[in-house]
C-alpha positions in Angstrom: 0.0 0.0 0.0 2.1 2.8 -1.4 5.1 2.6 -3.7 8.1 0.3 -3.4 11.4 -0.7 -4.8 13.2 -4.0 -4.2 17.0 -4.3 -3.6 19.0 -7.5 -3.3 22.6 -7.3 -2.2 22.6 -3.6 -2.9 21.2 -3.8 -6.4 17.8 -2.7 -7.5 15.6 -5.5 -8.9 14.1 -4.7 -12.3 13.8 -1.4 -14.2 10.3 -0.6 -13.1 9.6 2.6 -11.2 6.6 4.0 -9.3 5.4 0.5 -8.6 2.7 -0.8 -8.2 0.1 0.6 -10.5 -3.0 2.4 -9.2 -5.9 0.6 -7.5 -8.9 1.7 -5.4 -6.8 1.3 -2.3 -9.7 1.0 0.2 -10.9 -2.0 -1.8 -7.8 -3.5 -3.4 -4.0 -3.7 -3.3 -1.9 -5.1 -6.1 0.7 -7.9 -5.9 3.9 -7.5 -7.8 6.2 -10.6 -8.4 9.9 -10.4 -9.0 12.5 -13.0 -10.1 15.4 -12.3 -7.8 17.5 -15.3 -8.9 20.1 -13.3 -10.8 20.8 -11.1 -7.8 21.5 -13.8 -5.3 24.9 -15.0 -4.1 26.0 -18.0 -2.1 25.7 -17.6 1.6 23.9 -14.7 3.3 21.9 -12.2 1.1 20.4 -8.8 1.9 16.8 -8.1 1.0 15.8 -4.5 1.3 12.4 -3.0 0.5 12.3 0.8 0.0 8.9 2.2 0.6 7.1 5.4 -0.4 3.6 6.5 0.6 2.2 7.5 -2.8 -1.6 7.4 -3.0 -2.0 5.6 0.3 -2.9 8.5 2.6 -5.6 9.4 5.0 -6.4 12.4 2.7 -7.2 10.1 -0.2 -8.3 6.5 0.6 -8.6 6.8 4.3 -5.4 4.9 5.0 -5.2 2.8 8.1 -1.7 4.1 8.8 -0.1 7.4 7.9 2.7 5.8 6.0 3.5 3.1 3.4 2.7 -0.5 4.2 4.1 -3.7 2.7 3.4 -7.4 2.9 6.1 -9.5 1.2 7.5 -13.0 1.1 10.5 -14.7 -0.6 9.7 -18.1 -2.1 12.0 -20.7 -3.6 11.1 -23.5 -6.0 12.4 -26.9 -4.8 11.5 -30.2 -6.4 8.5 -28.7 -8.1 7.1 -27.1 -5.0 7.2 -23.5 -3.7 8.5 -23.0 -0.2 8.5 -19.8 1.8 12.0 -18.7 2.8 11.0 -15.6 4.7 8.1 -13.2 5.0 7.5 -9.8 6.6 6.7 -9.8 10.3 7.8 -8.1 13.5 11.3 -9.6 13.2 12.1 -7.2 10.3 13.9 -3.9 10.9 13.3 -0.5 9.3 14.7 3.0 9.3 14.0 6.4 7.7 15.0 6.5 4.1 15.5 10.2 3.6 12.5 10.6 1.3 9.1 12.0 2.5 6.0 13.4 0.8 5.1 17.1 1.0 1.6 17.0 -0.5 -1.8 15.7 0.4 -2.3 14.1 -3.0 -5.6 15.9 -3.4 -6.2 17.9 -6.6 -3.7 20.7 -7.0 -1.9 19.5 -3.8 0.5 16.8 -5.0 3.5 18.8 -3.9 6.6 16.6 -4.2 9.3 15.0 -2.2 11.5 16.2 0.6 14.9 14.5 0.3 17.2 14.8 3.3 20.8 14.1 2.2 22.0 13.9 5.8 20.3 10.5 6.3 19.9 9.3 2.7 21.7 6.0 2.3 24.0 6.2 -0.8 25.6 2.8 -0.3 23.4 -0.2 0.1 26.2 -2.8 0.5 26.1 -5.2 3.4 28.9 -3.3 5.2 27.0 0.0 4.8 23.7 -1.4 5.9 25.2 -3.0 9.0 26.5 0.4 10.1 23.1 2.1 10.0 20.7 2.4 12.9 17.7 0.1 12.6 14.6 -0.3 14.7 11.9 -3.0 14.7 9.0 -2.4 12.2 5.4 -1.9 13.3 2.7 -4.4 12.4 -0.5 -2.6 11.3 -4.0 -4.1 11.0 -5.5 -3.2 7.6 -9.2 -3.5 6.9 -10.0 -6.5 4.7 -9.7 -5.9 1.0 -8.8 -7.8 -2.2 -5.2 -8.5 -3.0 -4.7 -9.4 -6.6 -1.7 -9.6 -9.1 -0.9 -6.5 -11.1 -2.0 -7.3 -14.6 -0.9 -4.2 -16.5 2.4 -2.8 -17.7 5.0 -1.5 -15.3 6.3 2.1 -15.4 9.8 2.6 -16.9 12.1 5.4 -17.7 11.9 5.7 -21.5 13.8 9.0 -22.3 16.3 11.3 -20.7 16.6 14.9 -21.5 19.4 17.3 -20.7 18.7 20.8 -19.6 19.1 23.3 -22.5 19.4 26.6 -20.7 19.7 28.3 -17.3 18.4 31.9 -16.7 19.3 33.9 -13.6 16.3 35.4 -11.8 18.1 36.8 -8.8 21.2 36.0 -6.7 20.1 32.6 -5.7 17.2 31.7 -8.0 17.4 30.1 -11.4 15.0 29.2 -14.2 15.9 26.0 -16.0 14.5 25.0 -19.4 14.5 21.3 -20.1 13.5 21.9 -23.7 10.4 19.7 -23.7 7.5 18.8 -21.4 7.8 15.4 -19.8 6.0 13.4 -17.2 8.5 12.0 -14.9 11.4 12.8 -12.6 14.0 15.5 -12.2 17.6 14.8 -11.4 20.3 17.2 -10.4 24.0 17.0 -9.3 24.3 19.2 -6.2 27.3 21.4 -5.5 28.9 21.2 -2.1 26.7 23.1 0.3 26.6 23.4 4.1 24.9 20.5 5.9 21.2 21.3 6.4 21.1 23.9 3.5 17.8 23.6 1.7 17.4 23.9 -2.0 13.8 24.3 -3.4 12.9 23.1 -6.9 9.5 24.1 -8.4 8.1 22.7 -11.6 5.8 23.9 -14.3 4.9 23.1 -17.9 4.2 26.7 -18.8 5.5 30.3 -18.6 3.1 33.2 -18.5 2.7 35.6 -21.4 5.3 37.8 -19.7 7.8 34.9 -19.5 7.3 34.4 -15.7 7.3 31.0 -14.1 3.7 29.7 -13.8 3.3 28.1 -10.3 1.4 24.8 -10.4 1.8 23.4 -6.9 4.7 21.1 -7.8 7.9 21.3 -5.8 10.7 19.3 -4.2 13.1 20.1 -1.4 16.7 18.9 -1.1 18.5 19.1 2.2 22.2 19.0 1.8 24.3 16.5 3.7 27.4 18.7 3.3 29.3 16.2 1.2 30.8 16.0 -2.3 29.0 14.0 -5.0 25.4 14.5 -3.7 22.5 14.5 -6.1 18.8 14.9 -6.0 16.5 12.5 -7.9 12.8 11.8 -7.5 11.7 8.3 -6.4 8.1 8.1 -5.2 6.4 11.1 -6.8 6.5 12.6 -10.3 6.0 15.9 -12.1 4.8 17.1 -15.5 7.2 19.9 -16.4 9.4 21.7 -18.8 10.6 24.4 -16.5 12.3 24.2 -13.1 12.7 27.2 -10.8 15.5 26.5 -8.4 15.6 28.7 -5.3 18.2 29.1 -2.5 21.0 27.9 -4.6 24.0 30.3 -4.3 25.7 29.2 -7.5 24.5 28.8 -11.1 23.8 25.1 -11.9 25.4 23.7 -15.1 23.0 22.4 -17.8 25.0 19.2 -17.8 24.2 18.6 -14.2 20.4 18.4 -14.7 18.2 15.8 -16.4 14.5 15.1 -16.8 13.5 11.4 -17.0 10.4 10.6 -18.9 8.2 7.9 -17.3 5.2 6.0 -18.8 3.9 2.5 -19.0 5.9 -0.1 -20.8 3.5 -0.5 -23.6 4.3 -0.7 -27.4 3.5 1.7 -30.1 1.2 0.0 -32.7 0.4 2.7 -35.3 2.2 5.5 -37.2 0.9 8.2 -39.4 2.5 10.3 -42.1 1.2 12.4 -44.9 2.2 15.3 -47.3 0.8 17.9 -44.9 3.4 18.9 -42.3 0.8 20.5 -40.0 -1.3 17.3 -39.9 1.9 15.3 -39.1 2.7 17.7 -36.3 -0.8 17.5 -34.9 -0.7 13.7 -34.9 2.8 13.5 -33.3 1.7 16.0 -30.6 -1.4 13.8 -29.8 0.7 10.6 -29.7 3.3 12.2 -27.5 0.6 13.6 -25.2 -1.0 10.1 -24.8 2.4 8.9 -23.5 2.6 11.7 -21.0 -0.9 10.8 -19.7 -0.9 7.0 -19.7 1.1 5.4 -16.9 0.5 3.4 -13.7 -2.3 1.4 -15.3 -4.7 4.2 -16.2 -4.9 7.4 -18.3 -5.2 10.8 -16.5 -6.7 14.1 -17.4 -3.4 15.8 -16.4 -0.4 14.2 -14.8 0.4 17.0 -12.3 -2.7 19.0 -11.2 -5.3 16.2 -10.6 -3.9 12.9 -11.8 -7.5 11.7 -12.1 -8.7 8.9 -14.3 -11.8 10.8 -15.5 -14.3 8.7 -17.5 -15.2 11.7 -19.7 -11.5 12.1 -20.8 -11.3 8.3 -21.2 -14.3 8.2 -23.5 -13.0 11.0 -25.7 -9.5 9.4 -26.0 -10.0 5.6 -26.0 -10.2 5.2 -29.7 -7.0 7.3 -30.3 -5.1 5.7 -27.4 -6.0 2.1 -28.3 -5.1 2.7 -32.0 -1.8 4.3 -31.3 -0.6 1.9 -28.6 -1.2 -1.7 -27.3 -2.7 -0.7 -24.0 -5.1 -3.6 -23.4 -3.4 -4.4 -20.0 -3.8 -0.7 -19.0 -7.5 -0.9 -19.6 -7.7 -4.2 -17.7 -6.3 -2.4 -14.6 -8.2 0.9 -15.2 -11.6 -0.8 -15.5 -10.8 -2.8 -12.4 -10.5 0.4 -10.5 -14.0 1.5 -11.8 -15.5 -1.8 -10.7 -14.0 -1.5 -7.3 -15.3 2.1 -7.0 -18.9 1.2 -7.6 -21.1 2.2 -4.6 -24.0 0.3 -3.2 -27.0 0.6 -5.5 -25.0 0.8 -8.7 -23.8 4.4 -8.4 -20.4 5.2 -10.0 -18.0 8.1 -9.4 -16.6 10.1 -12.3 -13.0 9.0 -11.9 -11.4 5.6 -11.4 -9.8 5.0 -9.0 -11.8 7.3 -6.8 -9.9 8.9 -3.9 -12.8 11.2 -3.2 -13.0 13.9 -5.8 -13.8 14.6 -9.4 -16.9 16.0 -11.1 -18.9 15.0 -14.2 -22.1 13.3 -15.3 -23.4 10.1 -16.9 -21.0 10.4 -19.8 -18.1 10.2 -17.3 -19.6 7.2 -15.5 -20.5 5.6 -18.8 -16.8 5.0 -19.4 -17.4 1.8 -17.4 -19.5 0.5 -20.3 -17.9 2.2 -23.2 -14.3 1.3 -22.5 -14.8 -2.5 -22.3 -16.8 -2.3 -25.6 -14.0 -0.3 -27.3 -11.4 -2.8 -26.0 -13.4 -5.6 -27.6 -13.8 -3.7 -30.9 -10.1 -2.6 -31.1 -8.4 -5.6 -29.7 -10.9 -8.4 -30.2 -10.8 -8.9 -26.4 -14.2 -9.6 -24.8 -12.9 -10.3 -21.3 -13.7 -6.9 -19.8 -17.3 -7.2 -21.0 -17.6 -10.7 -19.6 -16.1 -9.8 -16.3 -18.0 -6.5 -15.6 -21.3 -7.1 -17.5 -23.3 -7.6 -14.3 -21.9 -4.4 -12.8 -22.7 -2.5 -16.0 -26.3 -3.6 -15.6 -26.3 -2.4 -12.0 -25.2 1.0 -13.2 -28.0 1.2 -15.8 -30.5 0.3 -13.1 -29.2 3.2 -11.1 -29.5 5.6 -14.0 -33.0 4.4 -14.8 -34.1 5.4 -11.3 -33.4 9.0 -12.0 -34.9 9.3 -15.5 -37.9 11.5 -16.2 -40.0 10.5 -19.2 -37.0 8.5 -20.5 -34.5 11.4 -20.0 -31.9 12.0 -17.4 -33.1 14.7 -14.9 -31.1 17.9 -15.0 -28.7 18.3 -12.1 -29.5 22.0 -11.4 -33.2 21.9 -12.0 -34.3 22.3 -8.4 -37.7 22.9 -6.7 -37.9 25.3 -3.8 -41.0 25.0 -1.6 -41.8 26.4 1.9 -41.2 23.2 3.8 -38.6 21.6 1.6 -34.9 22.6 1.1 -32.3 21.4 -1.4 -28.6 22.5 -1.2 -26.4 21.8 -4.2 -22.6 21.8 -4.2 -20.9 24.3 -6.5 -17.6 23.0 -7.9 -15.6 26.0 -9.3 -13.0 25.2 -11.9 -10.7 28.3 -11.8 -9.3 30.6 -9.2 -8.1 34.2 -8.7 -5.5 35.5 -6.3 -5.8 38.2 -3.8 -7.8 38.9 -0.6 -8.8 42.5 -1.0 -10.6 42.4 -4.3 -13.6 44.6 -4.9 -17.0 43.3 -5.7 -16.5 44.5 -9.3 -13.1 42.7 -9.5 -14.6 39.5 -8.3 -17.6 39.7 -10.7 -15.3 40.1 -13.7 -12.6 37.7 -12.8 -14.3 34.8 -11.0 -16.2 32.1 -12.8 -20.0 32.5 -12.5 -22.7 29.9 -12.2 -26.2 29.7 -13.5 -28.7 28.2 -11.1 -32.2 27.3 -12.3 -34.9 27.4 -9.7 -38.6 26.4 -10.0 -41.1 28.0 -7.7 -44.7 26.8 -7.1 -47.6 29.1 -6.2 -51.3 28.2 -6.4 -50.4 25.1 -8.5 -48.5 27.2 -11.0 -44.8 26.3 -11.7 -42.5 29.1 -12.7 -38.9 28.7 -13.8 -36.4 31.3 -12.7 -32.7 31.6 -13.3 -30.1 33.2 -11.1 -26.7 34.1 -12.4 -24.3 34.0 -9.5 -21.3 36.2 -10.1 -19.9 36.7 -6.7 -20.0 34.6 -3.5 -19.9 35.6 0.1 -18.8 33.5 3.0 -19.7 35.2 6.3 -19.0 38.9 5.7 -16.2 38.5 3.2 -16.1 38.0 -0.6 -14.8 34.7 -1.8 -11.8 35.8 -3.8 -10.2 32.4 -4.4 -11.2 28.8 -4.4 -9.3 26.3 -2.4 -8.7 22.7 -3.5 -10.5 20.2 -1.3 -13.2 22.7 -0.3 -16.9 22.6 -1.2 -18.9 25.8 -1.6 -22.5 25.1 -0.7 -25.3 27.5 -1.6 -28.6 26.8 0.2 -31.5 27.5 -2.1 -33.7 28.3 0.9 -31.6 31.4 1.5 -32.9 32.9 -1.7 -36.0 35.1 -1.2 -37.5 35.0 -4.7 -40.1 37.8 -3.9 -37.4 40.1 -2.6 -35.2 39.3 -5.5 -37.9 40.1 -8.0 -38.6 43.4 -6.3 -34.9 44.4 -6.5 -34.8 43.6 -10.2 -36.7 46.7 -11.3 -33.8 48.2 -13.2 -33.3 50.0 -16.4 -30.7 49.3 -19.1 -30.6 50.9 -22.6 -33.9 52.7 -21.8 -35.6 49.4 -21.3 -37.3 48.4 -18.1 -35.7 45.3 -16.6 -37.7 42.1 -15.7 -39.4 41.6 -12.4 -38.2 38.0 -12.1 -34.6 36.7 -12.2 -33.5 36.4 -15.8 -36.7 34.8 -17.1 -35.0 33.2 -20.2 -32.8 30.2 -20.3 -29.3 31.6 -20.2 -27.6 28.9 -22.3 -25.3 31.4 -24.0 -26.7 34.9 -23.3 -25.0 37.6 -25.3 -25.2 40.2 -23.8 -26.0 38.6 -20.4 -29.4 39.6 -19.0 -29.6 42.6 -16.7 -29.2 41.7 -13.1 -29.2 43.2 -9.6 -27.1 42.5 -6.5 -28.6 40.3 -3.8 -26.6 39.0 -0.9 -26.6 35.2 -0.8 -24.2 33.4 1.5 -22.3 30.2 0.8 -21.0 27.8 3.4 -17.5 26.5 2.9 -17.0 22.8 4.0 -14.6 20.0 3.4 -15.1 17.3 0.8 -17.6 14.6 1.8 -18.8 11.6 -0.2 -22.5 11.9 -0.8 -25.0 10.7 -3.3 -24.9 12.8 -6.5 -28.7 12.8 -6.6 -30.1 14.8 -3.7 -33.1 13.4 -2.0 -35.8 15.0 0.2 
């Protein structure tokens, strides 16, 4: 539960990285098998398991322990039978590795790694290991879940890029250009620095129009051990980046001392395209390269740095291209497994798989659970996903049928407000602005706005009304930025329709305004309907897992 690397007699076993692949960790962990025969020697052998927390956190899958966990055994084949040589228990010893996470692994909060060169083991030989301080490991009781073999491709390092330029920003801050966006790791040879000196590396795939570094919440910290020959390299996290801003480094780093290592699943390319139009060739190559940057760890993500979410909507729009360009049938085997494990009681599905607790969408997103197995059959002549998950597909259709109105899906934001009944909907903003002292005008022009459709009933007559919400208030302050992991809840009962109508008697372009809130469907109003300010408060809460369909 978390990431791991295996070392036997000081040598890393295999070339895989960021192992295992993703799974819905509250339901399933993945088993990875290694052949360690080539690494063994006569006599005593050292078996070391290097662990990293990865997705297994209390902030994602409700981890039973705030740290990585492992269950392992070493088996040997003798006379046609497998025998257990050793397995993990309280007799094993452990120590800090020098690597630790800095992010929550919620959307926009993946952070990076903190690498402490003062305690990082550079030598894993028997002699070096024997000199280190070790303490007994802790046994943790983990809730029952499935443990099954990983059936998809492992991640590997496929390409290494050298830095192409270094620009000085100030006395100890530098902007490094790697020349190309990659999903993967950063590596840097460190100069000799005082022990305890911290160097900060921030990552981005973009510069602003003014050429400034565009912060995206990705960063690593290296703490110097004060020795020659030290270097930083990611191990249990990754970034999507072209640019690296290095801070608190007193001397200019050399381009030859920095590398980016591209990581993606070990799948094969199965298609090429070339024509007489250079633009079409470039478009195809860009898409094909992007697919590699998005497809790793047994799923495809919307973005490999900001959310790392296996959205069904993105999957539906990309499956045909991805499965044509690459042999990723094993990837879809693992990805669909996460969707099956994410299904809730009653057939409800989330919008991402695996589902650590976030991600918005609708039936098109959830329908990936049906579409992807069908596409896998059409593209690869492989019916196994349909056969395996057909019963769960039917459960989801039953769930959808419960919320149909006259054969159509009911609209999410079509709410009814009555005197004795209240519905509150969650608003999930997609963008943010900075600053805490913005004016109402600034907020209205810079923040995203929402259209909320209400239906009022009076004397048996139903009247639709639309509210365009351009600014939100929490307590007495304007909401000037949206925080990841927060939910902004607007209670429909707080809206006094009669008061609102009375306040809408405004005039624009010599025309009297309406007496009801925007009484036309504002699908794409241009110009937007005339409006009037009305204070409506929002309540800011933490993410919670609830039914998408609100009930009375």
